[in-house]
C-alpha positions as CSV (number, residue, x, y, z in Angstrom):
1,M,63.7,44.1,39.4
2,I,62.4,45.8,42.5
3,R,64.4,45.2,45.7
4,V,62.1,45.2,48.7
5,A,62.9,44.9,52.4
6,Q,60.1,43.2,54.4
7,V,60.6,44.3,58.0
8,A,58.7,42.0,60.4
9,P,57.9,42.4,64.0
10,N,60.2,40.6,66.5
11,I,57.6,38.9,68.6
12,F,57.4,35.5,66.8
13,P,59.5,33.7,64.1
14,I,58.5,33.9,60.4
15,P,56.4,32.0,59.7
16,P,54.8,31.5,63.1
17,E,54.4,28.2,64.8
18,H,50.9,28.8,66.2
19,H,49.6,32.2,67.0
20,G,50.8,35.0,64.7
21,G,48.5,36.2,61.9
22,T,50.8,39.1,61.1
23,E,53.8,36.9,60.7
24,R,51.9,34.4,58.6
25,V,50.8,37.2,56.2
26,I,54.4,38.6,56.0
27,H,55.7,35.2,55.0
28,D,53.0,34.5,52.4
29,L,53.4,38.0,51.0
30,S,57.2,37.7,50.7
31,T,57.0,34.2,49.1
32,A,54.4,35.4,46.6
33,L,56.3,38.6,45.7
34,R,59.4,36.4,45.0
35,S,57.3,34.4,42.6
36,L,56.4,37.6,40.8
37,G,60.1,38.4,40.3
38,V,60.6,40.8,43.2
39,E,63.9,40.6,45.1
40,V,62.8,40.2,48.7
41,T,64.9,40.4,51.8
42,L,63.2,39.5,55.1
43,F,64.2,41.2,58.3
44,A,63.1,38.7,60.9
45,P,64.2,36.9,64.0
46,S,67.0,34.3,63.8
47,D,64.7,31.4,64.8
48,S,62.6,31.9,61.7
49,A,62.3,28.8,59.5
50,T,62.1,30.3,56.1
51,D,63.9,29.8,52.8
52,L,63.6,33.5,52.0
53,P,66.8,35.6,52.1
54,R,66.8,36.8,55.7
55,V,68.7,39.4,57.9
56,G,68.6,39.1,61.7
57,D,71.0,37.8,64.3
58,H,68.7,37.9,67.3
59,P,65.9,35.5,68.4
60,S,62.3,36.4,68.6
61,L,60.7,37.5,71.9
62,A,58.9,34.2,72.0
63,A,62.1,32.3,71.8
64,L,63.7,34.4,74.5
65,E,60.7,33.9,76.8
66,R,61.0,30.1,76.3
67,R,64.7,30.3,77.2
68,H,64.6,32.8,80.1
69,G,61.0,32.9,81.3
70,R,59.7,36.4,81.9
71,V,62.1,38.9,80.4
72,A,62.6,42.6,81.2
73,P,59.9,44.9,79.8
74,G,62.4,46.7,77.6
75,V,63.4,43.6,75.6
76,P,60.9,44.1,72.7
77,A,62.3,47.7,72.2
78,V,65.9,46.4,72.2
79,L,65.0,43.8,69.6
80,D,63.4,46.5,67.4
81,A,66.4,48.7,67.8
82,L,68.8,45.9,66.8
83,Q,66.7,45.1,63.8
84,L,66.5,48.7,62.7
85,E,70.3,49.1,63.0
86,A,70.6,46.1,60.6
87,L,68.2,47.8,58.2
88,R,70.1,51.1,58.5
89,L,73.3,49.5,57.4
90,R,71.6,48.1,54.3
91,L,69.1,50.9,53.5
92,D,70.7,51.9,50.2
93,T,70.3,48.4,48.8
94,F,66.5,48.5,48.7
95,D,64.1,50.4,46.4
96,I,61.1,49.9,48.9
97,V,61.1,49.3,52.6
98,H,57.9,47.7,53.7
99,G,57.5,47.8,57.5
100,H,55.0,45.6,59.4
101,G,56.1,46.5,63.0
102,E,55.4,49.4,65.2
103,F,56.8,52.9,65.0
104,A,60.5,53.5,65.1
105,H,61.2,52.6,61.5
106,A,59.5,55.8,60.4
107,A,62.1,58.0,62.1
108,L,65.0,55.8,60.7
109,L,63.7,56.1,57.2
110,G,63.9,59.9,57.1
111,E,63.7,61.1,53.5
112,R,63.3,57.5,52.4
113,R,59.7,57.5,53.8
114,R,58.3,58.4,50.4
115,H,59.7,55.1,49.1
116,S,58.4,53.1,52.0
117,L,55.2,51.4,52.9
118,T,53.8,50.6,56.3
119,T,51.1,48.1,57.0
120,V,49.4,48.4,60.3
121,H,48.2,45.0,61.5
122,W,46.2,46.3,64.4
123,R,43.4,48.8,65.2
124,V,44.2,52.4,64.3
125,D,41.6,54.2,66.6
126,E,43.8,54.5,69.7
127,L,46.1,57.3,71.0
128,D,49.4,55.6,69.9
129,R,48.4,55.5,66.3
130,A,46.9,59.1,66.4
131,L,50.3,60.4,67.7
132,F,52.2,58.3,65.2
133,F,50.2,59.5,62.1
134,A,50.3,63.1,63.2
135,G,54.1,63.0,63.6
136,F,54.7,61.3,60.3
137,P,52.2,62.7,57.8
138,D,54.5,61.8,54.9
139,L,54.6,58.1,55.8
140,P,52.6,56.0,53.2
141,V,50.3,53.5,55.1
142,A,48.5,50.6,53.5
143,A,45.3,49.6,55.2
144,I,44.2,46.0,55.4
145,S,40.5,46.8,55.1
146,A,38.4,49.8,54.2
147,A,37.1,49.8,57.7
148,Q,40.7,50.2,59.0
149,E,41.5,52.9,56.4
150,A,38.6,55.1,57.7
151,G,40.7,55.6,60.9
152,I,43.9,56.6,59.0
153,P,44.5,60.2,58.1
154,A,44.0,61.0,54.4
155,A,47.7,62.2,54.1
156,N,48.9,58.8,55.0
157,R,46.6,56.6,53.0
158,A,48.4,54.6,50.3
159,G,45.6,52.2,49.5
160,V,43.7,49.1,50.8
161,V,45.2,45.6,50.4
162,H,43.1,42.7,51.8
163,H,45.2,39.9,53.3
164,G,45.7,36.7,51.4
165,I,47.1,33.3,52.2
166,A,48.9,30.6,50.3
167,R,46.4,29.0,48.0
168,D,47.3,25.4,48.8
169,R,47.8,25.6,52.6
170,Y,44.2,24.5,53.3
171,A,42.2,22.0,51.2
172,L,38.5,22.0,50.4
173,R,36.4,19.7,52.6
174,T,32.9,19.1,51.2
175,Q,31.8,16.7,54.0
176,P,32.0,18.4,57.4
177,G,31.4,16.9,60.8
178,D,28.7,18.0,63.2
179,H,30.7,20.5,65.2
180,V,31.3,24.2,64.7
181,A,34.7,25.8,65.3
182,F,36.2,28.9,67.0
183,V,39.8,29.8,66.2
184,G,41.5,32.8,67.8
185,R,43.1,34.3,70.9
186,M,41.2,33.5,74.1
187,T,40.4,37.2,74.8
188,D,37.5,39.6,75.2
189,Q,38.2,40.9,71.7
190,K,37.5,37.6,70.1
191,R,34.8,36.3,72.6
192,P,35.2,32.6,72.6
193,D,32.6,32.5,75.5
194,T,30.0,33.9,73.1
195,A,30.9,31.3,70.6
196,I,30.3,28.5,73.2
197,R,26.9,30.0,74.2
198,V,25.8,30.3,70.6
199,A,26.8,26.8,69.6
200,R,25.1,25.4,72.8
201,A,21.9,27.3,72.0
202,A,22.0,25.8,68.5
203,G,22.5,22.3,69.9
204,L,25.9,22.0,68.2
205,P,29.2,20.9,69.7
206,I,32.0,23.4,69.4
207,R,35.8,22.9,69.3
208,L,38.0,25.9,70.1
209,G,41.6,26.4,69.1
210,G,43.9,29.2,69.9
211,T,46.4,30.6,72.4
212,I,45.5,32.1,75.8
213,D,46.1,35.8,75.3
214,V,49.3,36.9,77.2
215,G,47.8,40.4,77.7
216,N,44.6,39.0,79.3
217,P,45.3,35.6,80.7
218,D,42.6,35.7,83.3
219,Y,39.9,35.9,80.7
220,F,40.2,32.3,79.8
221,E,40.0,31.2,83.4
222,R,37.1,33.4,84.3
223,R,35.0,33.4,81.2
224,V,35.8,30.4,79.1
225,R,36.9,27.5,81.2
226,P,33.7,27.4,83.2
227,L,31.7,27.0,80.0
228,L,33.7,24.0,78.7
229,G,32.2,20.5,78.8
230,E,31.5,17.5,76.6
231,D,30.0,19.7,73.9
232,A,32.6,22.5,74.2
233,T,36.2,21.4,73.9
234,Y,39.3,23.6,74.1
235,L,42.1,22.1,71.9
236,G,44.9,24.6,72.8
237,P,47.1,26.3,70.2
238,V,46.7,24.8,66.7
239,D,49.4,24.8,64.0
240,D,48.5,24.9,60.3
241,V,47.8,21.1,60.1
242,R,45.6,21.0,63.1
243,K,43.9,24.3,62.1
244,G,43.1,23.0,58.7
245,D,41.6,19.8,60.2
246,L,39.6,21.8,62.8
247,L,38.2,24.3,60.2
248,G,37.8,21.9,57.4
249,S,35.8,19.4,59.5
250,A,33.6,22.2,61.0
251,R,30.0,22.9,59.8
252,A,30.8,26.6,60.3
253,L,33.3,29.0,61.9
254,L,31.9,31.3,64.6
255,F,33.6,34.7,64.6
256,P,31.8,36.7,67.4
257,I,34.3,39.6,67.6
258,D,33.7,42.4,70.1
259,W,36.2,45.0,68.7
260,P,36.8,46.8,65.4
261,E,38.6,43.9,63.7
262,P,41.0,45.3,61.1
263,F,40.9,42.1,59.1
264,G,40.4,38.7,60.7
265,L,42.6,36.1,59.0
266,V,40.8,33.1,60.3
267,M,37.8,34.0,58.2
268,I,39.6,33.4,54.9
269,E,41.4,30.4,56.3
270,A,37.9,28.9,56.9
271,M,36.8,29.9,53.4
272,A,39.9,28.1,52.0
273,C,38.5,24.9,53.5
274,G,35.0,25.6,52.1
275,T,33.7,26.3,55.6
276,P,31.2,29.1,55.9
277,V,31.6,31.9,58.5
278,V,29.0,33.2,60.9
279,A,30.5,36.6,61.8
280,W,29.4,39.6,63.9
281,N,29.1,42.9,62.0
282,R,32.1,44.7,63.3
283,G,35.2,46.2,61.6
284,S,36.2,44.5,58.4
285,V,33.5,41.7,58.5
286,P,31.2,43.1,55.8
287,E,34.2,43.4,53.4
288,I,35.4,39.8,54.0
289,V,32.2,37.8,54.3
290,E,29.7,37.8,51.4
291,D,26.4,37.4,53.2
292,G,24.5,34.4,51.9
293,V,27.5,33.2,49.8
294,T,30.5,32.6,52.1
295,G,28.6,32.9,55.4
296,F,26.2,35.0,57.3
297,I,26.7,38.4,59.0
298,V,24.8,38.9,62.2
299,S,24.3,41.8,64.6
300,S,27.1,42.1,67.1
301,E,24.8,41.7,70.1
302,A,22.3,39.1,68.8
303,E,23.2,35.6,69.9
304,A,19.7,34.4,68.8
305,E,20.4,35.8,65.3
306,A,23.6,33.8,65.2
307,V,21.7,30.6,66.3
308,E,19.2,31.2,63.4
309,A,22.1,31.7,61.0
310,L,23.6,28.3,62.0
311,G,20.3,26.8,61.2
312,R,20.6,28.0,57.6
313,I,24.3,27.1,57.2
314,G,23.5,24.0,55.1
315,Q,22.1,26.2,52.4
316,L,25.6,27.4,51.5
317,D,27.7,25.7,48.9
318,R,31.2,24.8,50.2
319,I,32.6,24.4,46.7
320,Q,31.5,28.0,45.9
321,I,33.0,29.2,49.2
322,R,36.3,27.8,48.2
323,R,36.0,29.4,44.7
324,R,35.4,32.8,46.4
325,F,38.5,32.3,48.5
326,E,40.5,31.6,45.3
327,A,39.1,34.7,43.6
328,R,39.6,37.1,46.5
329,F,42.0,36.0,49.2
330,T,45.1,34.2,47.8
331,A,48.6,35.3,48.5
332,E,49.2,35.9,44.8
333,R,46.4,38.5,44.7
334,M,47.7,40.2,47.8
335,A,51.3,40.3,46.4
336,S,50.0,41.7,43.1
337,D,48.2,44.5,44.9
338,Y,51.2,45.4,47.0
339,L,53.5,45.3,43.9
340,A,51.1,47.9,42.3
341,L,51.5,50.1,45.3
342,Y,55.3,49.8,45.2
343,H,55.3,50.9,41.6
344,R,53.1,53.8,42.4
345,L,55.3,54.9,45.2
346,L,58.4,54.7,43.1
347,A,56.8,56.6,40.3
348,A,55.5,59.4,42.5
């Protein structure tokens, strides 16, 4: 039996309550690995509501901010240091350490880096990652899409594992309503304002769910709120139940990203409901959306093209979309792929 430490970020609990795609993936991966016979220990905040074996005496950053309001800027680094000390004390009890956070774990692991795996859940084309990869060329890194892997140095590449989610979290809905949906952070990377304009041009109401981005709070007030109206409703943050209802009842999900999206979890959440995705051709989108089967891929600048795609959305079979989700994007498939990587690292 392989003993694996899953080391989560300290921003949100595991699983997350609302926003937190990374935390959702970590929980689904760990649960699915356990079902495959892997001995999983989760290093995660103390406010995590999970039945997985867990190490961590300190609350998440989100919990601390609820309790204290704005916290000192060094608090995230302190939480990471405390977590890595807990990992250091137990390092010899694991065969593989799988890190999902930022950077400091690479230094802690030392010679154990060859029996570790790091999944980067963010873009890899900025200076912080360039410095990180250059400083740790022996750190195996799993990409979450081929598009992301292209920005990872060859020395670090351990393979590509697409995300998956629990098979039964969302149910197939074959009779959608009239609206389209947007789910994501209210930020310029995700472009909810574009989604509203496209839906309005297509003559369709839109319902938007997601958190206001803490790193860019003015964006919602300046670019999104002025566009809201009877045909464009902002629902606020949505948990799994509300997200399933929003996506499942939608004719389509609009995914008008304006950045090199490394994966885009909401696309497969929509597919799990049988809901087609109209997505802009950036980052991982061509790997996730099968054009003409699970949705349509449109040019990143062309709102008119997206309007035309919405006009064809009824041609897609929602039952087939759900089948493609089950074939490609379940947590079981994700866990099997990671388990194969663990075996390869241990054999090397």
